[in-house]
C-alpha positions in Angstrom: 235.4 225.2 274.8 234.2 225.2 278.4 234.8 228.9 278.8 233.0 229.6 275.5 230.0 227.6 276.6 229.9 229.2 280.1 230.2 232.7 278.6 227.3 231.9 276.2 225.1 230.7 279.0 226.0 233.7 281.2 224.9 236.0 278.4 221.6 234.2 278.2 221.3 234.5 282.0 221.4 238.3 282.5 217.7 238.6 283.1 217.4 237.4 286.7 214.0 239.0 287.5 211.1 237.0 288.8 213.2 234.5 290.7 211.6 232.8 293.7 213.4 233.6 297.0 214.0 229.8 297.6 215.2 229.2 294.0 218.9 229.8 293.3 219.6 232.4 290.7 221.0 231.4 287.3 224.4 232.8 288.4 224.3 230.6 291.5 223.3 227.5 289.6 226.1 228.1 287.1 228.6 228.7 289.9 227.5 225.3 291.3 228.2 223.6 288.0 231.6 225.3 287.7 232.5 224.0 291.2 231.6 220.5 290.3 233.6 220.6 287.1 236.5 222.1 288.9 236.4 219.4 291.6 236.4 216.6 289.0 239.2 218.2 287.1 241.4 218.7 290.3 240.7 215.7 292.5 239.0 212.8 290.6 241.0 209.6 290.9 241.7 209.5 287.1 243.0 212.6 285.3 240.5 214.0 282.8 240.9 216.8 280.4 238.4 219.7 280.6 236.9 218.8 277.3 236.2 215.2 278.4 234.5 216.5 281.6 232.3 218.9 279.7 231.3 216.2 277.2 230.3 213.9 280.0 228.3 216.7 281.6 226.5 217.4 278.3 225.8 213.6 277.8 224.3 213.3 281.3 222.1 216.4 280.8 220.7 215.3 277.5 220.1 211.8 278.7 218.1 213.1 281.7 215.8 215.3 279.5 214.0 212.5 277.7 214.6 209.2 275.8 215.1 211.0 272.5 217.5 213.8 273.3 221.2 213.0 273.2 224.7 214.3 272.8 226.6 213.1 269.7 230.3 213.2 270.0 232.6 213.2 266.9 232.4 209.4 266.4 228.7 209.1 266.8 227.8 212.2 264.8 229.9 210.9 261.9 227.9 207.6 262.0 224.6 209.5 262.3 225.4 211.4 259.1 226.3 208.1 257.3 223.0 206.6 258.4 221.0 209.5 257.1 222.3 208.6 253.6 220.3 205.4 253.8 223.1 202.8 253.5 225.2 201.7 256.4 226.8 198.6 258.1 224.8 197.2 260.9 221.9 194.9 262.1 218.8 196.6 260.7 217.0 197.5 263.9 215.6 200.7 265.3 216.0 201.0 269.1 214.9 203.5 271.7 214.8 203.9 275.5 211.4 202.8 277.0 210.9 202.9 280.7 214.7 203.1 281.1 215.4 199.9 279.1 217.0 199.6 275.6 214.0 198.4 273.6 213.6 197.3 270.0 211.1 199.6 268.3 211.2 197.5 265.2 213.5 195.3 263.0 213.7 196.6 259.5 212.4 194.4 256.7 215.0 192.1 254.9 217.8 192.9 257.3 220.1 190.6 259.4 218.2 191.4 262.6 214.8 190.5 261.0 216.1 187.3 259.6 217.8 186.4 262.9 214.4 186.6 264.7 214.7 190.0 266.6 211.1 191.2 267.4 209.5 194.5 268.2 209.3 194.9 272.0 212.5 192.9 272.7 214.5 194.4 275.5 218.2 194.2 274.8 219.9 193.1 278.0 223.5 192.7 276.7 225.4 193.6 273.5 228.0 190.8 273.3 229.3 190.7 276.9 228.4 194.3 277.8 225.3 195.1 279.9 223.0 197.8 278.6 221.5 198.7 282.0 223.5 201.9 282.3 224.3 202.4 278.7 223.2 205.4 276.7 221.2 205.0 273.5 224.1 206.5 271.5 226.6 204.0 272.9 224.3 201.1 272.3 223.8 202.1 268.6 227.5 202.6 268.2 228.3 199.1 269.5 225.7 197.4 267.3 226.8 199.2 264.1 229.9 197.8 262.4 231.5 196.3 259.3 229.6 193.9 257.0 230.3 190.2 257.9 231.2 190.8 261.6 229.2 188.8 264.2 227.4 190.2 267.3 225.4 188.4 270.0 222.3 190.2 271.5 220.9 188.9 274.8 217.2 189.9 274.8 214.3 189.6 277.2 211.1 188.8 275.4 207.5 188.8 276.6 206.3 185.2 277.0 209.8 183.7 277.3 210.9 182.3 280.6 214.6 183.2 280.3 216.7 185.6 278.2 217.4 184.6 274.6 220.8 184.8 273.0 220.6 185.8 269.3 223.6 185.8 267.0 223.5 188.2 264.1 226.0 188.8 261.2 226.2 192.4 260.4 225.3 193.5 256.8 224.9 196.5 254.6 221.5 198.0 255.4 219.6 199.1 252.3 216.0 199.9 253.0 213.3 199.4 250.3 210.6 201.5 251.9 207.5 200.9 249.7 206.3 197.6 248.2 202.9 196.5 246.9 200.9 193.3 246.2 197.4 192.6 245.0 194.6 190.3 246.2 191.9 190.4 243.6 190.5 194.0 243.6 192.4 194.8 246.9 195.7 196.6 246.8 198.2 195.8 249.6 200.8 198.5 250.3 203.7 198.0 252.7 205.6 201.0 254.0 208.6 199.9 256.1 210.0 203.3 256.9 209.4 206.9 255.8 212.5 207.9 253.9 212.6 210.7 251.3 211.3 208.5 248.5 208.1 207.3 250.0 205.6 209.8 248.6 207.0 209.5 245.0 206.9 205.6 245.1 203.5 205.6 246.8 202.1 207.9 244.1 203.4 205.7 241.3 201.7 202.6 242.9 198.4 204.3 243.3 198.5 205.5 239.7 199.3 201.9 238.5 196.4 200.4 240.5 193.6 203.0 239.9 191.0 200.3 239.6 191.5 198.8 243.1 188.4 198.7 245.2 190.1 198.8 248.5 193.5 199.4 250.1 195.4 197.7 253.0 198.2 200.0 254.2 200.7 198.0 256.3 202.6 200.1 258.8 203.6 197.3 261.2 207.2 197.6 262.5 207.6 201.0 260.7 209.8 203.0 263.0 209.0 206.3 261.3 211.2 208.8 259.5 210.4 212.0 257.6 207.5 214.1 258.8 207.2 215.6 255.4 206.7 212.2 253.8 204.2 211.2 256.4 202.1 214.3 255.7 202.3 213.7 251.9 201.2 210.1 252.5 198.0 211.1 254.4 197.4 213.9 251.8 197.0 211.2 249.1 194.0 209.7 250.9 192.2 212.7 252.4 191.1 216.0 250.8 190.5 218.2 253.9 191.2 218.6 257.5 194.2 218.9 259.8 196.7 216.0 259.3 199.0 216.9 262.3 200.0 219.8 264.4 203.3 220.6 266.1 203.5 222.5 269.4 206.5 223.5 271.3 207.8 225.9 274.0 208.8 228.3 271.3 205.7 229.6 269.4 207.8 229.8 266.2 207.9 225.9 266.3 204.1 225.7 266.3 202.8 224.5 263.0 199.6 223.1 261.5 199.7 220.8 258.5 196.4 220.5 256.5 195.3 218.2 253.7 194.9 219.6 250.2 192.1 218.5 247.8 194.3 218.7 244.7 196.7 216.0 246.0 194.0 213.4 246.9 194.5 210.3 244.7 191.9 207.8 245.9 188.8 207.6 248.1 188.3 203.8 248.1 187.9 202.1 251.5 191.0 201.6 253.6 192.3 199.6 256.5 195.7 200.3 258.2 197.7 197.6 260.0 199.8 198.8 263.1 201.6 197.2 266.0 204.0 198.0 268.8 206.8 198.6 266.3 204.8 201.3 264.5 206.4 204.6 265.8 206.8 208.3 265.0 205.8 209.1 261.4 203.8 205.9 261.0 201.8 206.8 264.1 201.1 210.2 262.6 199.8 208.5 259.4 197.7 205.9 261.1 196.4 208.3 263.8 195.5 211.0 261.3 193.6 208.5 259.0 191.8 207.2 262.1 190.8 210.7 263.4 189.7 211.8 260.0 187.4 208.7 259.7 189.3 207.7 256.6 190.5 204.2 257.6 189.9 201.5 260.1 193.0 200.7 262.2 193.7 197.0 262.9 196.4 195.4 265.0 198.0 196.3 268.3 198.7 199.6 270.1 201.6 201.6 268.6 204.9 202.5 270.3 204.2 206.1 271.4 206.9 208.4 270.0 205.4 211.7 269.1 208.1 214.3 269.7 210.2 216.5 267.4 214.0 216.6 267.6 216.4 218.9 265.9 220.2 218.4 265.5 222.3 221.4 266.6 226.0 221.5 265.8 228.3 222.5 268.8 231.3 223.8 266.9 232.3 225.4 263.6 233.8 222.2 262.3 230.4 220.5 262.5 231.9 217.4 264.3 229.8 217.4 267.5 226.1 218.1 268.0 223.1 217.6 270.3 219.8 216.1 269.3 217.2 217.9 271.4 213.4 217.7 271.6 211.8 221.0 270.7 208.1 220.1 270.2 205.4 217.4 270.3 203.0 216.1 267.6 199.3 216.3 268.0 196.7 214.4 265.9 193.7 216.0 264.3 191.5 215.3 267.4 194.1 217.1 269.5 195.4 214.0 271.2 199.1 213.4 271.7 201.1 210.3 270.6 204.0 210.7 273.0 204.2 207.9 275.5 200.6 206.9 274.7 200.6 205.6 271.2 197.6 205.0 268.9 195.0 202.4 269.8 193.5 200.4 266.9 189.8 200.3 266.2 190.0 196.5 266.1 192.6 194.6 268.2 194.1 191.7 266.3 197.1 189.7 267.4 199.9 188.2 265.3 200.1 184.5 264.5 198.7 181.9 262.1 194.9 181.5 261.4 193.6 178.1 262.6 192.3 176.0 259.7 190.8 172.5 259.2 192.2 172.0 255.7 194.5 169.2 256.8 191.9 167.4 258.9 191.6 164.1 257.0 188.9 162.8 259.4 186.5 165.3 258.1 186.5 163.6 254.6 183.7 161.1 254.2 184.6 157.6 252.9 182.8 158.1 249.5 184.8 161.3 248.9 188.2 159.9 250.0 189.2 158.5 246.6 188.3 161.7 244.8 190.2 163.7 247.4 193.3 161.6 247.1 193.3 162.0 243.3 193.2 165.8 243.8 196.1 165.6 246.2 198.1 163.3 243.9 197.6 165.8 241.0 198.9 168.6 243.3 202.1 166.6 244.0 202.7 165.8 240.3 202.3 169.4 239.3 204.2 170.8 242.2 207.7 170.6 240.6 206.5 171.7 237.2 204.9 174.9 238.6 207.2 175.6 241.5 209.2 178.3 239.7 206.2 180.0 238.2 204.4 180.1 241.5 207.5 181.5 243.2 207.5 184.4 240.7 203.8 185.1 240.9 203.7 185.1 244.7 206.0 188.1 244.7 203.2 190.3 243.4 200.1 188.8 245.0 198.7 188.0 248.4 197.9 184.2 248.5 195.5 182.3 250.7 198.6 180.8 252.4 199.9 184.4 253.2 196.6 185.1 254.9 196.6 181.9 256.9 200.1 182.7 258.1 199.2 186.2 259.2 196.2 186.6 261.4 196.3 190.4 261.4 196.4 190.6 257.6 193.5 188.1 257.4 191.4 190.3 259.8 192.3 193.3 257.7 191.3 191.6 254.5 187.9 190.5 256.0 187.1 194.0 257.4 188.1 195.6 254.1 185.9 193.3 252.1 182.9 194.3 254.3 183.8 198.0 253.8 183.9 197.6 250.0 180.4 196.0 250.1 179.0 198.9 251.9 181.0 201.6 250.0 179.0 203.9 247.7 
């Protein structure tokens, strides 16, 4: 394998013109690599096979390029292909390397990680008893994935907490429902948790069903991304012209421009989009494009900042090993890049509950107290009777309680109502 790789690189290295006098030629650089590999093979304290040495060299190279390029050995590549089918055993979190630390991009809705309390921005310090400080992204993902029902303990560093937190999680089968919707009067709330291959189809069905909606809240919080094609189709349903996103790389053949089409536009009602630090990749393309095209108001917190394109290249005929390598970067309609910068909302809103005075009994005047208590008593008497019906109905609607428990959603609702009033 090593000889094959070296021969292939040498073929690509025949053109040695234009070299700086102080810069080693390609042949000299390759000779240096060959010397190092030979030394490891001959004198390293533990005997290693040549294939093992080459794999370690490739892994180190890919890890040094950027946070998203990687080498996938036989084991990890098999897991990667299983994951792409949309169902796998694990925790339900999307992680990445940020500033050299293993960071949670976002927990996926209705998964063990989400239920256990893992949050976007958490830095994973240990996986069970293993430190992640010198661990590759592939190795970390491999450790966290596993059979349903098996336990794992993550030690995380969280902003605002004085000491690391230990969070126990029981692995489960991860099945992602990417698109859900609820209503709030004339307002349609759409939640997209990730951009899998069904998003456009499901979103189109929801928009057809709710044609009479006067405004839309598109919730992309903690959406780690996914398919570029689905992100483009999503934007295309809301805008009828303009560039959605462009892709630029070193190879001009990778340069592409994706534009909106009038015939695919489904609605022009006012929109707001919710984002946060867990919104990454495809969700940043959608939110950033809608912002640049003046189609929606962005509310929430700055997004993660992953705007690069990776391709998977097999390394052998058996298709058992591969590299995932960055070949281009995404650019929004205005020309700005997402990579390492993210998308800044038009209106900053922080998570948490909305302060209310509903339970302040001291605000009730004495003459109204008796009437108030009768109302409260009626609520208690009817609570059991209507509990089941209320539980069912809340699945499809946004309640005042939902708004009071989600400050960002409350801000989005208020802003959207103002946009609807001024919409012509």
